[in-house]
C-alpha positions as CSV (number, residue, x, y, z in Angstrom):
1,M,0.0,0.0,0.0
2,S,1.3,3.4,-0.8
3,A,2.3,5.9,1.9
4,Y,-0.3,8.4,0.6
5,P,-2.9,8.9,1.9
6,P,-1.8,8.0,5.4
7,A,-3.6,5.0,6.8
8,D,-5.3,7.1,9.5
9,D,-6.9,9.3,6.9
10,R,-7.4,6.8,4.1
11,L,-11.2,6.6,4.5
12,R,-11.6,10.3,4.3
13,H,-9.5,10.4,1.1
14,L,-11.3,7.5,-0.5
15,L,-14.7,9.1,0.1
16,A,-13.5,12.5,-1.1
17,Q,-12.3,11.0,-4.3
18,R,-15.8,9.6,-5.0
19,I,-17.5,12.8,-3.9
20,N,-15.2,14.9,-6.0
21,C,-16.9,13.6,-9.2
22,H,-20.1,15.3,-8.1
23,V,-19.0,18.6,-6.7
24,D,-17.1,21.6,-8.0
25,T,-13.9,21.5,-5.8
26,W,-11.7,19.0,-4.1
27,K,-11.8,21.2,-0.9
28,L,-15.6,20.7,-0.8
29,A,-15.4,17.0,-1.4
30,F,-12.8,16.7,1.4
31,F,-15.0,18.7,3.7
32,I,-18.0,16.5,3.0
33,A,-16.0,13.3,3.4
34,G,-14.7,14.6,6.7
35,A,-18.2,15.1,8.0
36,I,-19.1,11.6,6.9
37,V,-16.1,10.0,8.5
38,D,-16.5,11.9,11.8
39,D,-20.2,11.0,12.2
40,P,-20.7,8.6,15.1
41,E,-23.7,6.9,13.6
42,I,-21.8,6.2,10.4
43,R,-18.8,4.9,12.4
44,A,-21.1,2.6,14.4
45,E,-22.7,1.2,11.3
46,M,-19.3,0.6,9.7
47,K,-18.1,-1.2,12.8
48,R,-21.3,-3.3,12.8
49,L,-20.8,-4.3,9.2
50,A,-17.1,-5.1,9.8
51,D,-17.8,-7.1,12.9
52,A,-20.4,-9.2,11.1
53,H,-18.1,-9.9,8.2
54,A,-15.2,-10.7,10.5
55,S,-17.3,-13.3,12.4
56,G,-18.4,-14.8,9.1
57,Q,-22.0,-13.7,9.5
58,P,-24.1,-11.8,6.9
59,C,-24.2,-8.1,7.7
60,G,-27.8,-7.6,6.7
61,D,-27.1,-4.6,4.5
62,R,-29.1,-5.0,1.3
63,N,-26.3,-3.1,-0.6
64,C,-23.5,-5.4,0.5
65,R,-22.3,-7.2,-2.6
66,A,-20.4,-9.9,-0.7
67,C,-23.5,-10.9,1.4
68,F,-25.8,-10.8,-1.7
69,I,-23.5,-13.1,-3.7
70,A,-23.1,-15.5,-0.7
71,Q,-26.9,-15.6,-0.2
72,F,-27.5,-16.1,-3.9
73,A,-24.9,-18.9,-4.2
74,T,-26.4,-20.6,-1.2
75,T,-30.0,-20.3,-2.6
76,N,-28.9,-21.8,-5.9
77,Q,-27.2,-24.7,-4.3
78,E,-30.3,-25.5,-2.2
79,N,-32.6,-25.3,-5.1
80,P,-30.8,-26.4,-8.3
81,S,-32.7,-26.0,-11.5
């Protein structure tokens, strides 16, 4: 992994890169990303998702691609056509 962005600020940078496609300036994207990263509810949800995945359990988030794929693969194995 590269030294930039620093590991302790990587999430903010990754979010800002995505947001930057939809706003006028990098500074605004970085500000929005900072607000997202600092939000305690978002942090708690990210921890819940990570804990579920780390324990091998589905996270329950309908937008989680990994859990969707795992559920779909299990469903297909139980009911082969």
